[in-house]
Backbone atoms as SQL, in Angstrom:
CREATE TABLE atoms (id INTEGER PRIMARY KEY, chain TEXT, resi INTEGER, resn TEXT, atom TEXT, x REAL, y REAL, z REAL);
INSERT INTO atoms VALUES
  (1, 'A', 1, 'MET', 'N', 0.839, -1.184, 0.000),
  (2, 'A', 1, 'MET', 'CA', 0.000, 0.000, 0.000),
  (3, 'A', 1, 'MET', 'C', 0.881, 1.243, 0.000),
  (4, 'A', 2, 'VAL', 'N', 0.565, 2.171, -0.842),
  (5, 'A', 2, 'VAL', 'CA', 1.301, 3.424, -0.966),
  (6, 'A', 2, 'VAL', 'C', 0.689, 4.443, -0.014),
  (7, 'A', 3, 'THR', 'N', 1.564, 5.193, 0.677),
  (8, 'A', 3, 'THR', 'CA', 1.096, 6.226, 1.601),
  (9, 'A', 3, 'THR', 'C', 1.672, 7.575, 1.199),
  (10, 'A', 4, 'SER', 'N', 1.227, 8.624, 1.869),
  (11, 'A', 4, 'SER', 'CA', 1.716, 9.971, 1.568),
  (12, 'A', 4, 'SER', 'C', 3.189, 10.140, 1.928),
  (13, 'A', 5, 'ALA', 'N', 3.762, 9.200, 2.660),
  (14, 'A', 5, 'ALA', 'CA', 5.191, 9.247, 2.984),
  (15, 'A', 5, 'ALA', 'C', 6.047, 8.732, 1.829),
  (16, 'A', 6, 'ASP', 'N', 5.438, 8.048, 0.873),
  (17, 'A', 6, 'ASP', 'CA', 6.172, 7.446, -0.234),
  (18, 'A', 6, 'ASP', 'C', 6.463, 8.445, -1.349),
  (19, 'A', 7, 'VAL', 'N', 7.484, 8.129, -2.119),
  (20, 'A', 7, 'VAL', 'CA', 7.757, 8.781, -3.400),
  (21, 'A', 7, 'VAL', 'C', 7.673, 7.670, -4.437),
  (22, 'A', 8, 'VAL', 'N', 6.713, 7.799, -5.330),
  (23, 'A', 8, 'VAL', 'CA', 6.436, 6.751, -6.308),
  (24, 'A', 8, 'VAL', 'C', 6.979, 7.163, -7.675),
  (25, 'A', 9, 'LEU', 'N', 7.752, 6.288, -8.279),
  (26, 'A', 9, 'LEU', 'CA', 8.213, 6.485, -9.653),
  (27, 'A', 9, 'LEU', 'C', 7.336, 5.643, -10.562),
  (28, 'A', 10, 'VAL', 'N', 6.693, 6.298, -11.526),
  (29, 'A', 10, 'VAL', 'CA', 5.862, 5.595, -12.496),
  (30, 'A', 10, 'VAL', 'C', 6.536, 5.678, -13.865),
  (31, 'A', 11, 'VAL', 'N', 6.800, 4.520, -14.439),
  (32, 'A', 11, 'VAL', 'CA', 7.361, 4.444, -15.785),
  (33, 'A', 11, 'VAL', 'C', 6.174, 4.363, -16.745),
  (34, 'A', 12, 'LEU', 'N', 5.951, 5.442, -17.479),
  (35, 'A', 12, 'LEU', 'CA', 4.791, 5.513, -18.361),
  (36, 'A', 12, 'LEU', 'C', 4.956, 4.574, -19.547),
  (37, 'A', 13, 'ASP', 'N', 3.824, 3.984, -19.950),
  (38, 'A', 13, 'ASP', 'CA', 3.856, 3.025, -21.059),
  (39, 'A', 13, 'ASP', 'C', 2.811, 3.320, -22.124),
  (40, 'A', 14, 'GLY', 'N', 2.200, 4.510, -22.051),
  (41, 'A', 14, 'GLY', 'CA', 1.250, 4.908, -23.073),
  (42, 'A', 14, 'GLY', 'C', -0.142, 4.342, -22.925),
  (43, 'A', 15, 'THR', 'N', -0.422, 3.640, -21.828),
  (44, 'A', 15, 'THR', 'CA', -1.740, 3.026, -21.664),
  (45, 'A', 15, 'THR', 'C', -2.647, 3.873, -20.773),
  (46, 'A', 16, 'GLU', 'N', -3.925, 3.742, -21.003),
  (47, 'A', 16, 'GLU', 'CA', -4.904, 4.444, -20.170),
  (48, 'A', 16, 'GLU', 'C', -4.843, 3.928, -18.735),
  (49, 'A', 17, 'ARG', 'N', -4.564, 2.663, -18.574),
  (50, 'A', 17, 'ARG', 'CA', -4.450, 2.072, -17.229),
  (51, 'A', 17, 'ARG', 'C', -3.388, 2.798, -16.406),
  (52, 'A', 18, 'THR', 'N', -2.247, 3.062, -17.006),
  (53, 'A', 18, 'THR', 'CA', -1.177, 3.748, -16.282),
  (54, 'A', 18, 'THR', 'C', -1.545, 5.204, -16.035),
  (55, 'A', 19, 'ARG', 'N', -2.167, 5.864, -16.997),
  (56, 'A', 19, 'ARG', 'CA', -2.610, 7.255, -16.781),
  (57, 'A', 19, 'ARG', 'C', -3.620, 7.325, -15.640),
  (58, 'A', 20, 'THR', 'N', -4.514, 6.362, -15.561),
  (59, 'A', 20, 'THR', 'CA', -5.490, 6.312, -14.468),
  (60, 'A', 20, 'THR', 'C', -4.786, 6.103, -13.133),
  (61, 'A', 21, 'LEU', 'N', -3.787, 5.257, -13.110),
  (62, 'A', 21, 'LEU', 'CA', -2.993, 5.022, -11.908),
  (63, 'A', 21, 'LEU', 'C', -2.339, 6.320, -11.442),
  (64, 'A', 22, 'VAL', 'N', -1.759, 7.063, -12.374),
  (65, 'A', 22, 'VAL', 'CA', -1.115, 8.338, -12.033),
  (66, 'A', 22, 'VAL', 'C', -2.134, 9.308, -11.450),
  (67, 'A', 23, 'ARG', 'N', -3.287, 9.427, -12.073),
  (68, 'A', 23, 'ARG', 'CA', -4.325, 10.340, -11.559),
  (69, 'A', 23, 'ARG', 'C', -4.737, 9.943, -10.146),
  (70, 'A', 24, 'GLY', 'N', -4.837, 8.653, -9.873),
  (71, 'A', 24, 'GLY', 'CA', -5.184, 8.187, -8.530),
  (72, 'A', 24, 'GLY', 'C', -4.132, 8.564, -7.505),
  (73, 'A', 25, 'LEU', 'N', -2.865, 8.430, -7.862),
  (74, 'A', 25, 'LEU', 'CA', -1.786, 8.816, -6.945),
  (75, 'A', 25, 'LEU', 'C', -1.847, 10.310, -6.650),
  (76, 'A', 26, 'VAL', 'N', -1.986, 11.103, -7.699),
  (77, 'A', 26, 'VAL', 'CA', -2.015, 12.560, -7.540),
  (78, 'A', 26, 'VAL', 'C', -3.247, 12.989, -6.743),
  (79, 'A', 27, 'ASP', 'N', -4.387, 12.402, -7.028),
  (80, 'A', 27, 'ASP', 'CA', -5.618, 12.739, -6.297),
  (81, 'A', 27, 'ASP', 'C', -5.498, 12.431, -4.811),
  (82, 'A', 28, 'ASN', 'N', -4.618, 11.493, -4.460),
  (83, 'A', 28, 'ASN', 'CA', -4.409, 11.125, -3.057),
  (84, 'A', 28, 'ASN', 'C', -3.157, 11.770, -2.460),
  (85, 'A', 29, 'ASP', 'N', -2.664, 12.830, -3.134),
  (86, 'A', 29, 'ASP', 'CA', -1.521, 13.617, -2.645),
  (87, 'A', 29, 'ASP', 'C', -0.264, 12.784, -2.419),
  (88, 'A', 30, 'ILE', 'N', -0.023, 11.829, -3.296),
  (89, 'A', 30, 'ILE', 'CA', 1.191, 11.015, -3.240),
  (90, 'A', 30, 'ILE', 'C', 2.247, 11.694, -4.118),
  (91, 'A', 31, 'ARG', 'N', 3.442, 11.903, -3.576),
  (92, 'A', 31, 'ARG', 'CA', 4.528, 12.466, -4.388),
  (93, 'A', 31, 'ARG', 'C', 4.859, 11.460, -5.483),
  (94, 'A', 32, 'THR', 'N', 4.738, 11.929, -6.726),
  (95, 'A', 32, 'THR', 'CA', 4.817, 11.038, -7.874),
  (96, 'A', 32, 'THR', 'C', 5.802, 11.570, -8.904),
  (97, 'A', 33, 'ALA', 'N', 6.756, 10.733, -9.279),
  (98, 'A', 33, 'ALA', 'CA', 7.684, 11.048, -10.362),
  (99, 'A', 33, 'ALA', 'C', 7.263, 10.241, -11.577),
  (100, 'A', 34, 'LEU', 'N', 7.207, 10.911, -12.706),
  (101, 'A', 34, 'LEU', 'CA', 6.821, 10.262, -13.950),
  (102, 'A', 34, 'LEU', 'C', 8.010, 10.253, -14.891),
  (103, 'A', 35, 'THR', 'N', 8.189, 9.168, -15.600),
  (104, 'A', 35, 'THR', 'CA', 9.238, 9.137, -16.612),
  (105, 'A', 35, 'THR', 'C', 8.743, 8.445, -17.866),
  (106, 'A', 36, 'SER', 'N', 9.250, 8.952, -18.977),
  (107, 'A', 36, 'SER', 'CA', 8.953, 8.403, -20.291),
  (108, 'A', 36, 'SER', 'C', 10.075, 8.839, -21.217),
  (109, 'A', 37, 'ALA', 'N', 10.279, 8.102, -22.265),
  (110, 'A', 37, 'ALA', 'CA', 11.252, 8.510, -23.274),
  (111, 'A', 37, 'ALA', 'C', 10.698, 9.644, -24.133),
  (112, 'A', 38, 'SER', 'N', 9.402, 9.930, -23.991),
  (113, 'A', 38, 'SER', 'CA', 8.740, 10.940, -24.818),
  (114, 'A', 38, 'SER', 'C', 8.153, 12.066, -23.973),
  (115, 'A', 39, 'VAL', 'N', 8.548, 13.291, -24.281),
  (116, 'A', 39, 'VAL', 'CA', 7.977, 14.446, -23.594),
  (117, 'A', 39, 'VAL', 'C', 6.475, 14.532, -23.866),
  (118, 'A', 40, 'HIS', 'N', 6.047, 14.069, -25.031),
  (119, 'A', 40, 'HIS', 'CA', 4.632, 14.130, -25.399),
  (120, 'A', 40, 'HIS', 'C', 3.762, 13.268, -24.486),
  (121, 'A', 41, 'GLU', 'N', 4.326, 12.248, -23.918),
  (122, 'A', 41, 'GLU', 'CA', 3.582, 11.400, -22.983),
  (123, 'A', 41, 'GLU', 'C', 3.514, 12.039, -21.598),
  (124, 'A', 42, 'LEU', 'N', 4.546, 12.802, -21.242),
  (125, 'A', 42, 'LEU', 'CA', 4.604, 13.426, -19.915),
  (126, 'A', 42, 'LEU', 'C', 3.706, 14.649, -19.786),
  (127, 'A', 43, 'VAL', 'N', 3.745, 15.529, -20.773),
  (128, 'A', 43, 'VAL', 'CA', 3.098, 16.839, -20.662),
  (129, 'A', 43, 'VAL', 'C', 1.625, 16.766, -20.268),
  (130, 'A', 44, 'PRO', 'N', 0.806, 15.932, -20.896),
  (131, 'A', 44, 'PRO', 'CA', -0.609, 15.910, -20.502),
  (132, 'A', 44, 'PRO', 'C', -0.827, 15.539, -19.029),
  (133, 'A', 45, 'LEU', 'N', 0.061, 14.738, -18.475),
  (134, 'A', 45, 'LEU', 'CA', -0.096, 14.325, -17.079),
  (135, 'A', 45, 'LEU', 'C', 0.440, 15.372, -16.107),
  (136, 'A', 46, 'LEU', 'N', 1.243, 16.303, -16.592),
  (137, 'A', 46, 'LEU', 'CA', 1.810, 17.343, -15.730),
  (138, 'A', 46, 'LEU', 'C', 0.962, 18.606, -15.706),
  (139, 'A', 47, 'ASN', 'N', 0.127, 18.805, -16.717),
  (140, 'A', 47, 'ASN', 'CA', -0.707, 20.004, -16.782),
  (141, 'A', 47, 'ASN', 'C', -1.675, 20.075, -15.612),
  (142, 'A', 48, 'GLY', 'N', -1.621, 21.182, -14.892),
  (143, 'A', 48, 'GLY', 'CA', -2.580, 21.441, -13.832),
  (144, 'A', 48, 'GLY', 'C', -2.320, 20.736, -12.517),
  (145, 'A', 49, 'VAL', 'N', -1.220, 20.016, -12.379),
  (146, 'A', 49, 'VAL', 'CA', -0.950, 19.341, -11.109),
  (147, 'A', 49, 'VAL', 'C', -0.188, 20.266, -10.171),
  (148, 'A', 50, 'ARG', 'N', -0.312, 20.000, -8.902),
  (149, 'A', 50, 'ARG', 'CA', 0.319, 20.831, -7.878),
  (150, 'A', 50, 'ARG', 'C', 1.835, 20.684, -7.910),
  (151, 'A', 51, 'ARG', 'N', 2.506, 21.806, -7.982),
  (152, 'A', 51, 'ARG', 'CA', 3.971, 21.807, -7.978),
  (153, 'A', 51, 'ARG', 'C', 4.471, 21.205, -6.668),
  (154, 'A', 52, 'GLY', 'N', 5.517, 20.410, -6.754),
  (155, 'A', 52, 'GLY', 'CA', 6.065, 19.756, -5.573),
  (156, 'A', 52, 'GLY', 'C', 5.435, 18.407, -5.293),
  (157, 'A', 53, 'LEU', 'N', 4.367, 18.094, -6.026),
  (158, 'A', 53, 'LEU', 'CA', 3.695, 16.808, -5.852),
  (159, 'A', 53, 'LEU', 'C', 4.036, 15.849, -6.996),
  (160, 'A', 54, 'VAL', 'N', 4.163, 16.395, -8.199),
  (161, 'A', 54, 'VAL', 'CA', 4.442, 15.576, -9.375),
  (162, 'A', 54, 'VAL', 'C', 5.644, 16.169, -10.105),
  (163, 'A', 55, 'TYR', 'N', 6.527, 15.286, -10.540),
  (164, 'A', 55, 'TYR', 'CA', 7.737, 15.705, -11.237),
  (165, 'A', 55, 'TYR', 'C', 7.924, 14.796, -12.433),
  (166, 'A', 56, 'GLY', 'N', 8.161, 15.372, -13.592),
  (167, 'A', 56, 'GLY', 'CA', 8.349, 14.580, -14.795),
  (168, 'A', 56, 'GLY', 'C', 9.766, 14.667, -15.318),
  (169, 'A', 57, 'VAL', 'N', 10.292, 13.538, -15.766),
  (170, 'A', 57, 'VAL', 'CA', 11.645, 13.474, -16.316),
  (171, 'A', 57, 'VAL', 'C', 11.607, 12.661, -17.608),
  (172, 'A', 58, 'VAL', 'N', 12.083, 13.275, -18.683),
  (173, 'A', 58, 'VAL', 'CA', 12.242, 12.530, -19.927),
  (174, 'A', 58, 'VAL', 'C', 13.519, 11.710, -19.803),
  (175, 'A', 59, 'ALA', 'N', 13.376, 10.400, -19.899),
  (176, 'A', 59, 'ALA', 'CA', 14.531, 9.502, -19.799),
  (177, 'A', 59, 'ALA', 'C', 14.196, 8.195, -20.498),
  (178, 'A', 60, 'ASP', 'N', 15.188, 7.637, -21.141),
  (179, 'A', 60, 'ASP', 'CA', 15.039, 6.336, -21.787),
  (180, 'A', 60, 'ASP', 'C', 15.257, 5.262, -20.724),
  (181, 'A', 61, 'PRO', 'N', 14.212, 4.528, -20.356),
  (182, 'A', 61, 'PRO', 'CA', 14.349, 3.546, -19.278),
  (183, 'A', 61, 'PRO', 'C', 15.263, 2.372, -19.620),
  (184, 'A', 62, 'SER', 'N', 15.680, 2.255, -20.873),
  (185, 'A', 62, 'SER', 'CA', 16.605, 1.175, -21.229),
  (186, 'A', 62, 'SER', 'C', 18.065, 1.631, -21.189),
  (187, 'A', 63, 'ASP', 'N', 18.298, 2.914, -20.897),
  (188, 'A', 63, 'ASP', 'CA', 19.651, 3.471, -20.856),
  (189, 'A', 63, 'ASP', 'C', 20.092, 3.623, -19.399),
  (190, 'A', 64, 'ALA', 'N', 21.063, 2.834, -18.973),
  (191, 'A', 64, 'ALA', 'CA', 21.488, 2.808, -17.569),
  (192, 'A', 64, 'ALA', 'C', 21.918, 4.182, -17.065),
  (193, 'A', 65, 'GLY', 'N', 22.627, 4.943, -17.865),
  (194, 'A', 65, 'GLY', 'CA', 23.062, 6.275, -17.453),
  (195, 'A', 65, 'GLY', 'C', 21.894, 7.210, -17.234),
  (196, 'A', 66, 'GLN', 'N', 20.909, 7.155, -18.124),
  (197, 'A', 66, 'GLN', 'CA', 19.728, 7.998, -17.962),
  (198, 'A', 66, 'GLN', 'C', 18.919, 7.578, -16.737),
  (199, 'A', 67, 'VAL', 'N', 18.870, 6.291, -16.466),
  (200, 'A', 67, 'VAL', 'CA', 18.159, 5.805, -15.271),
  (201, 'A', 67, 'VAL', 'C', 18.849, 6.321, -14.012),
  (202, 'A', 68, 'ASP', 'N', 20.179, 6.282, -13.979),
  (203, 'A', 68, 'ASP', 'CA', 20.914, 6.820, -12.829),
  (204, 'A', 68, 'ASP', 'C', 20.579, 8.291, -12.615),
  (205, 'A', 69, 'ARG', 'N', 20.615, 9.073, -13.696),
  (206, 'A', 69, 'ARG', 'CA', 20.314, 10.506, -13.583),
  (207, 'A', 69, 'ARG', 'C', 18.858, 10.740, -13.196),
  (208, 'A', 70, 'LEU', 'N', 17.964, 9.899, -13.673),
  (209, 'A', 70, 'LEU', 'CA', 16.552, 9.991, -13.305),
  (210, 'A', 70, 'LEU', 'C', 16.391, 9.910, -11.790),
  (211, 'A', 71, 'PHE', 'N', 16.988, 8.903, -11.180),
  (212, 'A', 71, 'PHE', 'CA', 16.860, 8.734, -9.731),
  (213, 'A', 71, 'PHE', 'C', 17.520, 9.883, -8.971),
  (214, 'A', 72, 'GLU', 'N', 18.625, 10.395, -9.473),
  (215, 'A', 72, 'GLU', 'CA', 19.277, 11.540, -8.833),
  (216, 'A', 72, 'GLU', 'C', 18.365, 12.761, -8.858),
  (217, 'A', 73, 'ARG', 'N', 17.780, 13.042, -10.014),
  (218, 'A', 73, 'ARG', 'CA', 16.909, 14.220, -10.151),
  (219, 'A', 73, 'ARG', 'C', 15.658, 14.093, -9.297),
  (220, 'A', 74, 'VAL', 'N', 15.040, 12.934, -9.316),
  (221, 'A', 74, 'VAL', 'CA', 13.842, 12.725, -8.491),
  (222, 'A', 74, 'VAL', 'C', 14.202, 12.868, -7.017),
  (223, 'A', 75, 'GLY', 'N', 15.323, 12.296, -6.605),
  (224, 'A', 75, 'GLY', 'CA', 15.755, 12.388, -5.215),
  (225, 'A', 75, 'GLY', 'C', 15.937, 13.822, -4.761),
  (226, 'A', 76, 'ARG', 'N', 16.518, 14.655, -5.619),
  (227, 'A', 76, 'ARG', 'CA', 16.724, 16.068, -5.271),
  (228, 'A', 76, 'ARG', 'C', 15.413, 16.839, -5.224),
  (229, 'A', 77, 'THR', 'N', 14.437, 16.429, -6.010),
  (230, 'A', 77, 'THR', 'CA', 13.194, 17.192, -6.136),
  (231, 'A', 77, 'THR', 'C', 12.091, 16.723, -5.193),
  (232, 'A', 78, 'LEU', 'N', 11.857, 15.423, -5.118),
  (233, 'A', 78, 'LEU', 'CA', 10.750, 14.885, -4.319),
  (234, 'A', 78, 'LEU', 'C', 11.209, 14.074, -3.116),
  (235, 'A', 79, 'GLY', 'N', 12.447, 13.616, -3.134),
  (236, 'A', 79, 'GLY', 'CA', 12.947, 12.699, -2.114),
  (237, 'A', 79, 'GLY', 'C', 13.240, 11.352, -2.752),
  (238, 'A', 80, 'ALA', 'N', 13.846, 10.483, -1.977),
  (239, 'A', 80, 'ALA', 'CA', 14.235, 9.169, -2.490),
  (240, 'A', 80, 'ALA', 'C', 13.014, 8.352, -2.905),
  (241, 'A', 81, 'VAL', 'N', 13.123, 7.698, -4.040),
  (242, 'A', 81, 'VAL', 'CA', 12.050, 6.833, -4.542),
  (243, 'A', 81, 'VAL', 'C', 11.900, 5.642, -3.605),
  (244, 'A', 82, 'THR', 'N', 10.665, 5.396, -3.173),
  (245, 'A', 82, 'THR', 'CA', 10.390, 4.260, -2.293),
  (246, 'A', 82, 'THR', 'C', 9.578, 3.171, -2.989),
  (247, 'A', 83, 'VAL', 'N', 8.873, 3.546, -4.067),
  (248, 'A', 83, 'VAL', 'CA', 8.033, 2.591, -4.793),
  (249, 'A', 83, 'VAL', 'C', 8.240, 2.822, -6.288),
  (250, 'A', 84, 'ILE', 'N', 8.433, 1.746, -7.035),
  (251, 'A', 84, 'ILE', 'CA', 8.551, 1.828, -8.488),
  (252, 'A', 84, 'ILE', 'C', 7.374, 1.086, -9.106),
  (253, 'A', 85, 'LEU', 'N', 6.616, 1.796, -9.947),
  (254, 'A', 85, 'LEU', 'CA', 5.521, 1.180, -10.693),
  (255, 'A', 85, 'LEU', 'C', 5.916, 1.205, -12.164),
  (256, 'A', 86, 'ASP', 'N', 6.176, 0.045, -12.701),
  (257, 'A', 86, 'ASP', 'CA', 6.679, -0.112, -14.066),
  (258, 'A', 86, 'ASP', 'C', 5.838, -1.181, -14.762),
  (259, 'A', 87, 'PRO', 'N', 4.590, -0.837, -15.119),
  (260, 'A', 87, 'PRO', 'CA', 3.657, -1.840, -15.636),
  (261, 'A', 87, 'PRO', 'C', 4.166, -2.635, -16.835),
  (262, 'A', 88, 'SER', 'N', 4.950, -2.017, -17.692),
  (263, 'A', 88, 'SER', 'CA', 5.442, -2.716, -18.884),
  (264, 'A', 88, 'SER', 'C', 6.878, -3.199, -18.738),
  (265, 'A', 89, 'GLU', 'N', 7.404, -3.108, -17.519),
  (266, 'A', 89, 'GLU', 'CA', 8.762, -3.578, -17.207),
  (267, 'A', 89, 'GLU', 'C', 9.788, -3.013, -18.185),
  (268, 'A', 90, 'ARG', 'N', 9.806, -1.679, -18.274),
  (269, 'A', 90, 'ARG', 'CA', 10.704, -1.003, -19.211),
  (270, 'A', 90, 'ARG', 'C', 12.070, -0.681, -18.619),
  (271, 'A', 91, 'LEU', 'N', 12.179, -0.624, -17.308),
  (272, 'A', 91, 'LEU', 'CA', 13.468, -0.307, -16.700),
  (273, 'A', 91, 'LEU', 'C', 14.442, -1.455, -16.902),
  (274, 'A', 92, 'THR', 'N', 15.689, -1.102, -17.096),
  (275, 'A', 92, 'THR', 'CA', 16.721, -2.087, -17.398),
  (276, 'A', 92, 'THR', 'C', 17.168, -2.843, -16.163),
  (277, 'A', 93, 'GLY', 'N', 17.046, -4.153, -16.181),
  (278, 'A', 93, 'GLY', 'CA', 17.598, -5.036, -15.157),
  (279, 'A', 93, 'GLY', 'C', 17.312, -4.615, -13.732),
  (280, 'A', 94, 'ASN', 'N', 18.277, -4.848, -12.864),
  (281, 'A', 94, 'ASN', 'CA', 18.130, -4.544, -11.442),
  (282, 'A', 94, 'ASN', 'C', 18.640, -3.160, -11.083),
  (283, 'A', 95, 'ARG', 'N', 19.094, -2.398, -12.062),
  (284, 'A', 95, 'ARG', 'CA', 19.662, -1.077, -11.807),
  (285, 'A', 95, 'ARG', 'C', 18.675, -0.191, -11.036),
  (286, 'A', 96, 'ALA', 'N', 17.424, -0.160, -11.445),
  (287, 'A', 96, 'ALA', 'CA', 16.434, 0.684, -10.787),
  (288, 'A', 96, 'ALA', 'C', 16.200, 0.231, -9.356),
  (289, 'A', 97, 'ALA', 'N', 16.138, -1.062, -9.136),
  (290, 'A', 97, 'ALA', 'CA', 15.902, -1.581, -7.787),
  (291, 'A', 97, 'ALA', 'C', 17.002, -1.146, -6.835),
  (292, 'A', 98, 'SER', 'N', 18.207, -1.006, -7.337),
  (293, 'A', 98, 'SER', 'CA', 19.311, -0.593, -6.469),
  (294, 'A', 98, 'SER', 'C', 19.189, 0.859, -6.040),
  (295, 'A', 99, 'HIS', 'N', 18.387, 1.641, -6.747),
  (296, 'A', 99, 'HIS', 'CA', 18.196, 3.052, -6.409),
  (297, 'A', 99, 'HIS', 'C', 17.058, 3.261, -5.417),
  (298, 'A', 100, 'ALA', 'N', 16.075, 2.389, -5.412),
  (299, 'A', 100, 'ALA', 'CA', 14.891, 2.594, -4.571),
  (300, 'A', 100, 'ALA', 'C', 15.263, 2.473, -3.102),
  (301, 'A', 101, 'ALA', 'N', 14.691, 3.374, -2.295),
  (302, 'A', 101, 'ALA', 'CA', 14.987, 3.386, -0.850),
  (303, 'A', 101, 'ALA', 'C', 14.351, 2.205, -0.156);
């Protein structure tokens, strides 16, 4: 169960299911980081959300260096990631798991 103490990283996959999941997190005031290789996928989910609650980062989840920088940026902005939601399993190997608090 996710609580308001968590920082959730959601790896977007272009599905309505994932967009609905993001809206549910935001509606419940959960600090949420979004990532996608496409800015076009991020922008609609960032419009109108409360600053400091949602943070978007364009990053290729298959690129280890970009994943490292993703976690660094999210950590500086929202705090350490405690939960990773990656419905399509786009993150590379165990690298992401090593970053989660």
